[in-house]
Wavefront OBJ file of the C-alpha trace (Angstrom):
o trace
v -0.919 42.247 -8.081
v -2.115 43.086 -4.607
v 0.750 43.758 -2.220
v -0.629 42.532 1.093
v -1.966 44.989 3.651
v 0.396 43.898 6.421
v 3.457 44.201 4.182
v 2.333 47.608 2.946
v 2.027 48.733 6.542
v 5.503 47.447 7.411
v 6.947 49.326 4.431
v 5.336 52.620 5.203
v 6.109 52.559 8.907
v 9.676 51.915 7.779
v 6.114 18.048 21.328
v 8.202 15.734 19.509
v 5.585 13.524 17.754
v 6.030 10.186 16.080
v 6.168 10.356 12.305
v 4.719 7.692 10.069
v 6.925 5.928 7.530
v 5.122 7.575 4.620
v 5.518 11.011 6.198
v 9.225 10.464 6.863
v 9.896 9.319 3.312
v 8.194 12.469 2.051
v 10.677 14.717 3.858
v 13.861 12.637 3.752
v 15.539 14.349 0.790
v 13.901 17.724 0.198
v 10.836 19.896 0.686
v 8.914 22.088 -1.767
v 7.130 25.080 -0.172
v 3.346 25.098 -0.268
v 1.491 26.680 -3.169
v -2.134 26.885 -4.242
v -3.705 24.535 -6.802
v -6.912 23.909 -8.724
v -9.249 26.825 -9.359
v -9.883 29.958 -7.354
v -13.148 30.012 -5.351
v -15.815 32.630 -6.243
v -15.066 34.704 -3.125
v -11.613 35.503 -4.563
v -13.072 36.942 -7.758
v -15.700 39.460 -6.620
v -14.493 43.026 -6.108
v -14.642 44.596 -2.659
v -16.750 47.446 -3.996
v -19.333 45.139 -5.558
v -19.605 43.142 -2.328
v -19.919 46.273 -0.226
v -22.596 47.882 -2.396
v -24.626 44.658 -2.411
v -24.452 44.227 1.380
v -25.324 47.879 2.036
v -28.317 47.667 -0.328
v -29.560 44.551 1.478
v -29.034 46.058 4.939
v -32.248 48.055 4.982
v -33.175 50.111 8.029
v -31.106 48.921 10.986
v -29.686 50.290 14.202
v -26.236 51.931 13.948
v -26.526 51.944 10.157
v -23.701 54.433 9.576
v -21.221 52.462 11.659
v -22.274 49.179 10.054
v -21.840 50.708 6.611
v -18.291 51.767 7.533
v -17.611 48.264 8.820
v -18.898 46.571 5.660
v -16.686 48.681 3.394
v -13.489 48.463 5.447
v -14.035 44.759 6.171
v -14.540 43.867 2.500
v -11.484 45.794 1.339
v -9.304 44.256 4.033
v -10.661 40.788 3.260
v -10.150 41.230 -0.487
v -6.594 42.423 0.128
v -5.878 39.401 2.317
v -7.379 36.890 -0.118
v -5.325 38.221 -3.040
v -2.119 38.685 -1.055
v -0.928 35.171 -1.817
v -0.650 34.413 1.915
v -3.925 32.463 1.763
v -3.547 28.908 0.473
v -6.119 27.365 -1.856
v -6.648 23.629 -2.445
v -3.410 22.737 -0.667
v -3.005 19.691 1.641
v -3.221 21.775 4.821
v -6.409 23.638 3.892
v -8.048 20.446 2.641
v -7.333 18.697 5.930
v -8.564 21.604 8.085
v -11.794 21.701 6.087
v -12.309 17.968 6.593
v -12.011 18.513 10.350
v -14.648 21.266 10.059
v -16.867 18.799 8.159
v -16.645 16.355 11.083
v -17.223 19.080 13.649
v -20.374 20.352 11.906
v -21.656 17.060 10.559
v -25.050 17.733 12.129
v -25.262 21.348 10.899
v -24.859 21.291 7.094
v -26.429 24.735 6.600
v -23.912 26.374 8.928
v -21.046 24.449 7.349
v -22.010 25.705 3.911
v -21.703 29.326 5.065
v -18.067 28.939 6.132
v -14.918 29.521 4.075
v -11.909 28.084 5.891
v -8.315 28.619 4.739
v -4.780 28.123 5.984
v -2.514 31.161 5.850
v 1.248 31.194 5.481
v 2.031 32.916 8.767
v 4.295 31.721 11.616
v 2.031 33.262 14.275
v 0.261 30.758 16.518
v -3.209 32.074 15.802
v -6.557 31.655 14.045
v -9.088 34.400 13.346
v -12.520 34.914 11.847
v -14.560 37.442 9.866
v -18.310 37.894 10.214
v -18.748 36.978 6.544
v -17.964 33.352 7.364
v -14.232 33.442 6.680
v -11.941 31.606 9.076
v -8.161 31.642 8.718
v -5.827 29.200 10.472
v -2.126 30.096 10.497
v 0.504 27.500 9.628
v 2.225 28.493 12.883
v -0.754 27.164 14.850
v -0.867 23.854 12.967
v 2.832 23.357 13.745
v 2.142 23.499 17.502
v -0.969 21.323 17.895
v -0.846 17.927 19.597
v -3.914 16.298 18.071
v -6.906 16.777 15.788
v -9.367 17.409 18.625
v -7.428 20.548 19.603
v -7.787 21.832 16.049
v -11.516 21.059 16.143
v -11.954 23.111 19.328
v -10.070 26.091 17.879
v -12.324 25.929 14.811
v -15.386 25.737 17.082
v -14.172 28.846 18.906
v -13.756 30.786 15.628
v -17.090 29.554 14.274
v -18.763 31.083 17.328
v -17.188 34.447 16.475
v -18.791 34.145 13.039
v -22.217 33.091 14.332
v -22.341 35.842 16.980
v -21.011 38.507 14.575
v -18.435 39.582 17.113
v -16.365 41.587 14.621
v -19.118 44.028 13.701
v -20.286 44.298 17.314
v -16.809 45.240 18.465
v -16.348 47.655 15.549
v -19.556 49.524 16.351
v -18.660 49.776 20.042
v -15.223 51.163 19.132
v -16.860 53.798 16.916
v -19.124 54.787 19.802
v -16.146 55.046 22.133
v -14.355 57.292 19.652
v -17.431 59.481 19.209
v -18.259 59.575 22.918
v -21.697 57.993 22.466
v -21.167 54.717 24.340
v -22.128 53.935 27.912
v -18.565 54.897 28.847
v -18.747 58.457 27.494
v -18.514 59.937 31.019
v -15.549 57.821 32.018
v -11.921 58.851 31.948
v -9.800 58.332 28.832
v -8.239 55.246 30.442
v -11.649 53.805 31.370
v -12.878 54.273 27.810
v -9.752 52.608 26.449
v -10.129 49.651 28.819
v -13.762 49.290 27.711
v -12.489 48.081 24.332
v -10.724 45.181 26.024
v -13.768 44.411 28.202
v -15.989 43.872 25.179
v -13.303 41.732 23.522
v -12.948 39.580 26.639
v -16.696 39.027 26.810
v -16.672 37.871 23.200
v -13.728 35.534 23.755
v -15.363 33.985 26.808
v -18.567 33.486 24.822
v -16.591 31.875 21.977
v -14.951 29.479 24.467
v -18.293 28.450 25.985
v -20.232 28.139 22.732
v -17.279 26.403 21.082
v -17.429 23.764 23.809
v -21.109 23.183 23.011
v -20.200 22.586 19.353
v -17.534 20.106 20.451
v -20.029 18.194 22.592
v -22.293 17.813 19.566
v -19.410 16.161 17.701
v -17.540 12.938 18.347
v -14.295 14.660 19.331
v -12.638 14.118 22.713
v -13.591 16.785 25.238
v -10.713 15.899 27.536
v -8.218 16.738 24.775
v -9.470 20.327 24.714
v -7.472 21.181 27.821
v -4.322 20.793 25.758
v -5.503 23.551 23.414
v -4.986 26.064 26.218
v -1.466 24.705 26.756
v -0.778 25.326 23.070
v -1.903 28.942 23.446
v -0.066 29.492 26.730
v 3.280 28.277 25.370
v 2.843 29.520 21.818
v 5.891 31.795 22.145
v 8.140 28.723 22.416
v 9.384 26.660 19.427
v 7.237 23.712 18.346
v 9.614 21.324 20.165
v 12.062 21.769 23.020
v 15.020 19.745 21.781
v 18.450 20.058 23.345
v 20.790 21.973 21.023
v 24.277 20.525 20.676
v 27.180 22.490 19.240
v 28.458 19.265 17.693
v 25.874 19.890 14.959
v 28.313 22.394 13.422
v 31.525 20.614 14.407
v 33.717 18.062 12.676
v 37.100 16.458 13.284
v 38.865 19.792 12.807
v 36.274 22.482 13.553
v 35.713 22.358 17.301
v 33.790 25.193 18.911
v 35.143 26.384 22.268
v 33.058 25.699 25.359
v 32.756 29.458 25.894
v 30.228 29.509 23.018
v 28.046 26.869 24.668
v 25.552 27.913 27.329
v 25.813 25.221 29.983
v 22.468 25.873 31.698
v 19.413 27.224 29.930
v 16.589 29.197 31.514
v 13.525 27.320 32.676
v 10.205 27.964 30.991
v 8.544 30.554 33.212
v 5.205 31.115 31.525
v 2.472 32.119 33.973
v -1.123 31.369 33.025
v -2.437 33.973 35.487
v -0.790 36.992 33.871
v -2.233 40.523 33.955
v -4.825 40.655 31.159
v -6.065 44.185 31.865
v -4.887 45.412 28.473
v -5.398 42.236 26.525
v -8.212 41.320 24.138
v -8.400 37.848 25.734
v -8.860 36.783 29.350
v -5.713 35.108 30.650
v -5.328 31.373 30.170
v -6.161 30.487 33.787
v -9.478 32.346 33.587
v -10.341 30.796 30.231
v -9.459 27.305 31.400
v -11.278 27.752 34.704
v -14.438 29.058 33.043
v -15.051 25.937 30.988
v -13.335 23.304 33.157
v -16.558 22.335 34.982
v -18.149 21.622 31.606
v -15.342 19.372 30.336
v -16.660 16.239 32.038
v -18.994 14.257 29.813
v -20.475 10.829 30.323
v -19.525 9.541 26.888
v -15.817 10.557 26.883
v -14.846 6.909 26.408
v -16.506 6.840 22.987
v -15.017 10.123 21.868
v -11.784 10.315 19.889
v -8.833 12.609 19.386
v -8.900 11.800 15.672
v -11.972 11.471 13.484
v -10.403 12.326 10.127
v -6.953 10.728 10.308
v -4.130 10.585 12.841
v -1.508 9.971 10.160
v -2.820 12.858 8.046
v -2.756 15.151 11.085
v 0.893 14.321 11.733
v 1.762 14.800 8.084
v 0.018 18.202 8.055
v 1.771 19.243 11.259
v 5.161 18.214 9.873
v 4.480 20.119 6.657
v 3.577 23.210 8.670
v 6.847 22.895 10.572
v 8.851 22.713 7.362
v 6.939 25.725 6.094
v 7.776 27.615 9.291
v 11.506 27.457 8.503
v 11.017 29.539 5.360
v 8.506 31.888 6.989
v 10.982 32.606 9.783
v 13.639 33.425 7.184
v 11.366 35.876 5.388
v 10.601 37.631 8.679
v 14.325 37.882 9.528
v 13.753 35.634 12.541
v 17.013 33.814 11.840
v 17.484 32.178 15.236
v 14.072 30.500 15.101
v 14.762 29.468 11.498
v 18.033 27.794 12.494
v 16.531 26.111 15.555
v 13.438 24.852 13.677
v 15.644 23.460 10.887
v 17.956 21.937 13.515
v 15.032 20.111 15.165
v 13.806 18.735 11.839
v 17.364 17.815 10.818
v 17.487 15.318 13.683
v 14.791 13.359 11.837
v 15.857 14.228 8.290
v 19.660 14.676 8.348
v 19.990 14.602 4.543
v 17.236 17.082 3.721
v 18.466 19.666 1.181
v 15.817 22.256 2.070
v 16.828 22.288 5.750
v 20.507 22.692 4.905
v 19.690 25.693 2.714
v 17.557 27.251 5.451
v 20.454 27.057 7.929
v 23.006 28.344 5.397
v 20.796 31.278 4.367
v 20.121 32.211 7.982
v 23.807 32.074 8.937
v 24.808 34.199 5.953
v 22.285 36.916 6.817
v 23.404 36.952 10.447
v 27.002 37.169 9.222
v 26.554 40.222 6.971
v 24.930 42.068 9.872
v 27.736 41.229 12.301
v 29.983 44.185 13.145
v 33.633 43.714 12.218
v 36.582 45.501 13.734
v 38.779 45.390 10.641
v 39.151 48.860 9.149
v 39.490 47.420 5.642
v 35.935 46.127 5.640
v 33.763 47.296 2.773
v 30.493 48.519 4.266
v 27.178 48.563 2.449
v 26.559 52.076 3.731
v 23.377 54.014 3.111
v 21.675 54.090 -0.251
v 20.921 57.502 -1.709
v 19.227 57.029 -5.038
v 16.720 59.231 -6.791
v 15.502 62.719 -6.139
v 16.008 64.316 -2.798
v 18.693 61.771 -1.791
v 15.978 59.582 -0.302
v 16.948 56.455 1.560
v 15.252 53.196 2.442
v 16.484 52.378 5.897
v 15.746 49.746 8.478
v 17.200 48.590 11.737
v 20.222 46.362 11.280
v 19.584 42.792 12.349
v 21.113 41.785 15.669
v 20.771 38.489 17.479
v 18.114 38.958 20.199
v 19.341 38.993 23.783
v 19.616 35.357 24.854
v 18.565 36.220 28.422
v 15.057 36.998 27.132
v 14.717 33.482 25.682
v 13.380 30.507 27.618
v 14.125 26.836 27.093
v 16.509 24.834 24.943
v 16.665 27.259 22.003
v 18.453 29.748 24.253
v 21.744 28.022 23.357
v 21.310 28.968 19.694
v 20.915 32.654 20.560
v 23.869 32.486 22.957
v 26.190 30.845 20.428
v 25.406 33.094 17.462
v 25.559 36.226 19.595
v 28.883 35.125 21.086
v 30.635 34.464 17.779
v 32.445 37.385 16.191
v 32.360 37.974 12.435
v 35.362 35.787 11.618
v 34.187 32.927 13.830
v 30.690 32.940 12.349
v 32.150 33.240 8.826
v 34.305 30.175 9.434
v 31.469 28.072 10.855
v 29.043 29.164 8.126
v 31.572 28.540 5.334
v 32.409 25.065 6.617
v 28.733 24.088 7.003
v 27.663 25.496 3.634
v 30.575 24.064 1.686
v 29.999 20.586 3.109
v 26.299 20.888 2.204
v 27.358 21.941 -1.316
v 29.593 18.871 -1.622
v 26.642 16.685 -0.632
v 24.384 18.432 -3.182
v 26.764 19.699 -5.914
v 23.952 20.293 -8.436
v 22.143 22.787 -6.207
v 22.934 26.312 -7.432
v 21.720 28.003 -4.229
v 24.260 26.200 -2.037
v 26.981 26.817 -4.622
v 26.220 30.551 -4.720
v 26.039 30.702 -0.935
v 29.458 29.074 -0.766
v 30.877 31.829 -2.973
v 29.172 34.418 -0.780
v 30.841 32.905 2.297
v 34.220 33.021 0.535
v 33.561 36.637 -0.456
v 32.739 37.555 3.149
v 35.920 35.840 4.317
v 38.077 37.854 1.904
v 36.271 41.190 1.703
v 34.742 41.502 5.171
v 37.254 39.686 7.343
v 40.331 40.051 5.038
v 41.323 36.439 5.637
v 43.315 34.431 3.088
v 44.544 30.887 2.694
v 47.749 31.338 4.661
v 45.764 32.674 7.635
v 44.469 29.138 8.241
v 46.626 26.276 9.434
v 47.006 23.232 7.201
v 48.059 21.162 10.203
v 46.078 20.194 13.248
v 47.175 21.183 16.735
v 48.186 17.568 17.368
v 50.393 17.559 14.293
v 52.037 20.825 15.350
v 52.638 19.443 18.835
v 54.316 16.405 17.287
v 56.580 18.614 15.200
v 57.567 20.570 18.275
v 58.463 17.394 20.173
v 60.686 15.860 17.452
v 64.369 15.808 18.630
v 66.580 18.327 16.810
v 69.589 16.852 15.001
v 73.080 17.973 15.942
v 73.827 21.404 14.534
v 76.385 24.153 14.825
v 76.409 26.495 17.789
v 75.350 29.399 15.534
v 72.340 27.462 14.237
v 71.211 26.623 17.764
v 71.080 30.242 18.858
v 67.599 31.743 19.007
v 66.701 35.393 19.140
v 64.308 36.637 21.785
v 61.773 37.367 19.014
v 61.730 33.818 17.708
v 61.412 32.577 21.290
v 58.407 34.864 21.856
v 56.697 33.683 18.663
v 57.403 30.050 19.539
v 55.926 30.497 23.016
v 52.855 32.249 21.588
v 52.300 29.392 19.134
v 52.674 26.856 21.938
v 50.122 28.699 24.099
v 47.707 28.884 21.165
v 48.036 25.168 20.474
v 47.417 24.228 24.105
v 44.270 26.379 24.500
v 40.915 26.789 22.749
v 41.742 30.315 21.638
v 41.696 31.148 17.932
v 39.789 27.986 17.006
v 39.172 29.381 13.514
v 42.845 28.994 12.551
v 42.574 25.191 12.752
v 38.927 24.834 11.711
v 39.513 24.342 7.965
v 42.337 21.797 8.043
v 40.199 19.133 6.407
v 38.703 21.467 3.805
v 42.130 22.816 2.826
v 42.873 19.315 1.538
v 39.924 19.655 -0.853
v 41.067 20.896 -4.271
v 37.772 22.605 -5.123
v 37.712 24.428 -1.773
v 41.246 25.792 -2.284
v 40.522 26.761 -5.899
v 37.344 28.665 -5.055
v 38.945 30.386 -2.077
v 41.893 31.443 -4.251
v 39.618 32.642 -7.040
v 37.611 34.781 -4.630
v 40.879 36.294 -3.384
v 41.651 37.258 -7.015
v 44.599 34.920 -7.243
v 46.116 35.854 -3.915
v 47.025 32.942 -1.670
v 48.008 35.100 1.276
v 47.119 38.443 2.803
v 48.820 41.285 0.878
v 51.748 42.993 2.584
v 50.324 46.425 1.804
v 46.851 47.900 1.986
v 46.592 48.276 -1.795
v 44.283 45.266 -2.051
v 41.886 46.702 0.496
v 41.865 49.996 -1.363
v 40.995 48.327 -4.663
v 38.268 46.264 -2.969
v 36.429 49.416 -1.969
v 34.062 50.681 -4.660
v 35.149 53.983 -6.117
v 32.552 56.664 -5.574
v 31.813 58.706 -8.641
v 31.360 62.397 -8.145
v 27.779 63.341 -8.752
v 26.360 66.746 -9.345
v 23.923 68.025 -6.746
v 20.405 66.573 -7.257
v 21.611 64.639 -10.319
v 19.428 61.593 -10.990
v 21.199 58.678 -12.710
v 20.044 57.346 -16.076
v 19.713 53.572 -15.970
v 19.167 52.508 -19.594
v 16.783 49.642 -18.725
v 14.652 48.328 -21.609
v 11.957 46.337 -19.801
v 10.324 46.265 -16.376
v 7.633 44.403 -14.467
v 4.851 46.691 -13.221
v 3.031 45.816 -10.029
v -0.419 47.138 -9.281
v 0.335 50.614 -7.949
v -0.563 51.697 -4.442
v -3.049 54.520 -3.940
v -4.552 55.672 -0.683
v -6.797 58.686 -0.227
v -7.307 59.654 3.402
v -9.576 62.227 4.968
v -8.013 64.019 7.924
v -10.842 65.343 10.070
v -9.262 67.166 13.029
v -6.627 64.461 13.477
v -8.976 61.531 12.862
v -7.979 59.661 9.708
v -10.453 57.711 7.598
v -9.615 55.890 4.381
v -11.754 56.748 1.343
v -11.861 53.237 -0.108
v -13.906 53.850 -3.239
v -11.895 56.937 -4.240
v -8.622 55.098 -3.522
v -9.629 52.218 -5.786
v -10.640 54.544 -8.632
v -7.410 56.536 -8.445
v -5.371 53.334 -8.301
v -6.826 52.329 -11.661
v -6.050 55.785 -13.076
v -2.447 55.546 -11.822
v -2.061 52.110 -13.446
v -3.188 53.543 -16.800
v -0.884 56.560 -16.437
v 2.010 54.193 -15.783
v 1.310 52.199 -18.947
v 0.833 55.261 -21.166
v 4.060 56.876 -19.939
v 5.973 53.657 -20.602
v 4.547 53.385 -24.103
v 5.443 57.003 -24.860
v 9.012 56.333 -23.747
v 9.163 52.994 -25.654
v 9.834 51.251 -22.360
v 8.693 47.627 -22.572
v 6.708 46.283 -19.640
v 4.702 43.355 -18.359
v 2.061 43.750 -15.674
v 1.574 41.360 -12.775
v -1.903 41.923 -11.393
v -4.722 40.136 -9.615
v -7.285 42.853 -10.314
v -8.923 40.904 -13.119
v -7.905 37.382 -12.135
v -10.175 34.511 -13.192
v -10.905 31.231 -11.465
v -8.537 29.259 -13.717
v -5.534 31.558 -13.274
v -4.054 29.797 -10.260
v -0.542 30.220 -11.711
v -1.039 34.002 -11.699
v -2.184 33.764 -8.085
v 0.952 31.777 -7.181
v 3.191 34.265 -9.019
v 1.588 36.965 -6.913
v 2.372 34.986 -3.751
v 6.031 34.557 -4.744
v 6.391 38.273 -5.483
v 4.717 39.237 -2.219
v 7.112 37.000 -0.316
v 10.090 38.516 -2.101
v 8.963 42.125 -1.702
v 7.959 41.766 1.944
v 11.323 40.274 2.833
v 13.310 42.741 0.707
v 11.622 45.790 2.232
v 12.398 44.502 5.722
v 16.116 44.590 4.813
v 15.981 48.315 4.129
v 19.255 49.613 2.707
v 21.326 46.518 3.483
v 22.282 45.265 0.014
v 24.517 42.578 1.496
v 21.630 40.743 3.171
v 20.234 38.170 0.772
v 16.543 37.812 -0.022
v 16.148 34.190 1.003
v 13.046 33.646 -1.160
v 14.932 34.610 -4.359
v 15.390 31.022 -5.501
v 11.632 30.667 -6.004
v 11.365 33.674 -8.311
v 13.653 32.602 -11.162
v 10.828 31.194 -13.294
v 8.941 34.469 -13.062
v 12.036 36.404 -14.202
v 12.413 34.041 -17.135
v 8.779 34.288 -18.240
v 8.706 38.099 -17.821
v 11.933 38.573 -19.758
v 13.325 41.039 -17.206
v 14.710 41.051 -13.689
v 13.583 44.606 -12.857
v 10.386 45.185 -10.918
v 8.788 48.617 -10.451
v 6.294 49.680 -7.802
v 4.846 53.159 -7.432
v 2.173 54.789 -5.350
v 0.525 57.914 -4.008
v -0.641 58.790 -0.508
v -3.104 61.670 -0.579
v -4.224 63.263 2.684
v -6.977 65.862 2.635
v -7.619 68.057 5.618
v -7.431 71.829 5.695
v -5.000 71.385 2.813
v -4.347 68.516 0.433
v -0.925 66.859 0.507
v 0.504 64.218 -1.818
v 3.387 61.826 -1.266
v 4.548 59.989 -4.388
v 7.053 57.130 -4.350
v 8.755 55.032 -7.023
v 10.831 51.922 -6.339
v 12.852 49.822 -8.795
v 14.410 46.573 -7.593
v 16.607 43.877 -9.114
v 14.874 40.543 -8.476
v 18.076 38.540 -8.948
v 20.308 40.400 -6.525
v 17.811 42.221 -4.324
v 19.598 45.474 -5.124
v 17.633 48.685 -4.754
v 18.225 50.231 -8.172
v 16.105 53.350 -7.771
v 14.089 54.831 -4.935
v 12.570 58.270 -4.925
v 9.882 60.190 -3.122
v 8.283 63.471 -4.117
v 5.972 65.734 -2.181
v 3.381 68.163 -3.508
v 0.628 70.281 -2.016
v -2.759 70.637 -3.638
v -5.121 68.239 -5.357
v -3.814 64.984 -6.764
v -4.906 65.891 -10.273
v -3.987 63.697 -13.219
v -1.415 66.056 -14.754
v 0.565 66.227 -11.498
v 0.721 62.444 -11.112
v 1.537 61.969 -14.808
v 4.516 64.323 -14.592
v 5.906 62.420 -11.611
v 5.476 58.998 -13.217
v 6.927 60.137 -16.546
v 9.988 61.589 -14.828
v 10.627 58.329 -12.940
v 10.253 56.100 -16.001
v 12.335 58.433 -18.165
v 15.307 57.990 -15.827
v 14.730 54.220 -15.806
v 14.736 53.874 -19.597
v 16.999 56.633 -20.905
v 20.550 55.497 -21.552
v 23.407 57.418 -19.925
v 25.711 59.392 -22.199
v 29.011 57.718 -23.015
v 31.881 59.677 -21.556
l 1 2 3 4 5 6 7 8 9 10 11 12 13 14
l 15 16 17 18 19 20 21 22 23 24 25 26 27 28 29 30 31 32 33 34 35 36 37 38 39 40 41 42 43 44 45 46 47 48 49 50 51 52 53 54 55 56 57 58 59 60 61 62 63 64 65 66 67 68 69 70 71 72 73 74 75 76 77 78 79 80 81 82 83 84 85 86 87 88 89 90 91 92 93 94 95 96 97 98 99 100 101 102 103 104 105 106 107 108 109 110 111 112 113 114 115 116 117 118 119 120 121 122 123 124 125 126 127 128 129 130 131 132 133 134 135 136 137 138 139 140 141 142 143 144 145 146 147 148 149 150 151 152 153 154 155 156 157 158 159 160 161 162 163 164 165 166 167 168 169 170 171 172 173 174 175 176 177 178 179 180 181 182 183 184 185 186 187 188 189 190 191 192 193 194 195 196 197 198 199 200 201 202 203 204 205 206 207 208 209 210 211 212 213 214 215 216 217 218 219 220 221 222 223 224 225 226 227 228 229 230 231 232 233 234 235 236 237 238 239 240 241 242 243 244 245 246 247 248 249 250 251 252 253 254 255 256 257 258 259 260 261 262 263 264 265 266 267 268 269 270 271 272 273 274 275 276 277 278 279 280 281 282 283 284 285 286 287 288 289 290 291 292 293 294 295 296 297 298 299 300 301 302 303 304 305 306 307 308 309 310 311 312 313 314 315 316 317 318 319 320 321 322 323 324 325 326 327 328 329 330 331 332 333 334 335 336 337 338 339 340 341 342 343 344 345 346 347 348 349 350 351 352 353 354 355 356 357 358 359 360 361 362 363 364 365 366 367 368 369 370 371 372 373 374 375 376 377 378 379 380 381 382 383 384 385 386 387 388 389 390 391 392 393 394 395 396 397 398 399 400 401 402 403 404 405 406 407 408 409 410 411 412 413 414 415 416 417 418 419 420 421 422 423 424 425 426 427 428 429 430 431 432 433 434 435 436 437 438 439 440 441 442 443 444 445 446 447 448 449 450 451 452 453 454 455 456 457 458 459 460 461 462 463 464 465 466 467 468 469 470 471 472 473 474 475 476 477 478 479 480 481 482 483 484 485 486 487 488 489 490 491 492 493 494 495 496 497 498 499 500 501 502 503 504 505 506 507 508 509 510 511 512 513 514 515 516 517 518 519 520 521 522 523 524 525 526 527 528 529 530 531 532 533 534 535 536 537 538 539 540 541 542 543 544 545 546 547 548 549 550 551 552 553 554 555 556 557 558 559 560 561 562 563 564 565 566 567 568 569 570 571 572 573 574 575 576 577 578 579 580 581 582 583 584 585 586 587 588 589 590 591 592 593 594 595 596 597 598 599 600 601 602 603 604 605 606 607 608 609 610 611 612 613 614 615 616 617 618 619 620 621 622 623 624 625 626 627 628 629 630 631 632 633 634 635 636 637 638 639 640 641 642 643 644 645 646 647 648 649 650 651 652 653 654 655 656 657 658 659 660 661 662 663 664 665 666 667 668 669 670 671 672 673 674 675 676 677 678 679 680 681 682 683 684 685 686 687 688 689 690 691 692 693 694 695 696 697 698 699 700 701 702 703 704 705 706 707 708 709 710 711 712 713 714 715 716 717 718 719 720 721 722 723 724 725 726 727 728 729 730 731 732 733 734 735 736 737 738 739 740
């Protein structure tokens, strides 16, 4: 398996459009995330080293040969890593459609078309990018924002120009010269040399705009529609639609959110197309639009079209990309955008199971990161597992400041930031339970419901009797019923009962404490009451003492200093290990790609031999030797990458759920184990050689970090040193603890 470059880096740095009837029917009930199909293309199967050696041999005697050689090697390894990351889709509906648009665009240039490899990537970023080797990648986030097919054609034309003009290698060589002080800017200040990087990028982008327009004119696509492509780029930071958010989406007859949680006026969209682009790789939108605007007028615009492939297929692809975005936002912990995107789509598909799960998952993860004031709360704390009491930490998720958000989605940020833990717990529980009742066979919604109950009891220490079984109206009626004649003694009220009665009356007449009356309807549901009671361990009301809270807290076992726990695990899944050898030349780091690849293979063999010596069973998930027909292995790799990338972003928060877990159950079943192990070595060689070794063991079902250790050693990364580290890690994984 190849764990994608971007996710490795993250770990180590610790338009409302009409929808056709067919499209609507496709999304009415559910949605299955995109996966690859068919057979893998040849470019996925050739090793980066083989490609690099072939290109270097064919290069001959050229100018800037050393820099070009560096570019070829680094470019091929990055490209190989990206292709095998699982983020690149193969033979899926989106990629097929994008390629058909490219066919139309280059209908008169078959030789050029044959050189291009165009793929859609599972990324929410509104972007497309190109490699000199003819690879063009279009993000799902871009497809979700487009207005028509002609805009897509222009973006492809822009990226094709980057390929034709070999902009990547040109920029790389200029950057090398700037670093070495051999460019035309060698006598400039440090700032002038830094700005030179952006100048060359801007020149390339302007050239891609102009040449892309020429490609468009050679096609039958509308030139006038191109202007909208710049609007897409200018407002790419906004959601794909600006739909008014109504708090009634989460309300029912009994659960009524107070007006204080609803932002009455949202900020206007303030995007400026003439922003300062001094330190940007692209000219600002006004400059880009102005540069080609004189060329947009053509005599045959009337015969040109916004759609040459299919308008209905475009809208279906765009809708699919929008559904895909919901899950991608979840994996990136962008919970507000996930909720808002699912909310928008829910207006068209109110009974869609997938959308309901997206919203429930997002709300749960926001909930477990909400601070609570109750002192009885059980906190996840910091994980200290393995040698050296190492921890995996990350910043706790907080709802972004709503004042930084523009447009209609600002209300979502405002509401979820304004709710305290109990309020959010109540809203999330009500929404998730009602979704579960609509889809009782779905295990994810059922498990999420239990998680909401658990949070209510263990985080917020709320029990059944803390919620009213009567509505405010019913309580008001009770209070207004005439009292029958009674004795003088019975009519006397103490000052304390009067105070409590007045407090209850004030509460009933105001919006305060809305949570107390929010579950009136659900408390009439037998299953709801049973599951709530079960989660409270049979208690129907809050205990009178703090004994319950004490028992809810996990008892910490005393551990000897530097003691490493024995886990007694019989089988694990091995990922391709990570290995990076870096040369540190006076502070300048350069990756030794060939050496890194060779040592990675050695580490993989060491891992297997140590496991066999310990009688630890294992299965290996790898794409190193993948064949064209092993698309299922490629998809397994994609699922694991999704899971790992999301889990690492959570850091030491074991309460936050890995939202992509539901798609990994088949892999657990086929592997025969839920434990996944990943190890690696970072070797830096300068005046001295330093090694950082890590080992991570995770539970794929729960997301729990079972074991995490790092070790440091000076000197060469010789085989015996690495073997001792790996053996020690696997011994503690497999060896059973002594019975006490």
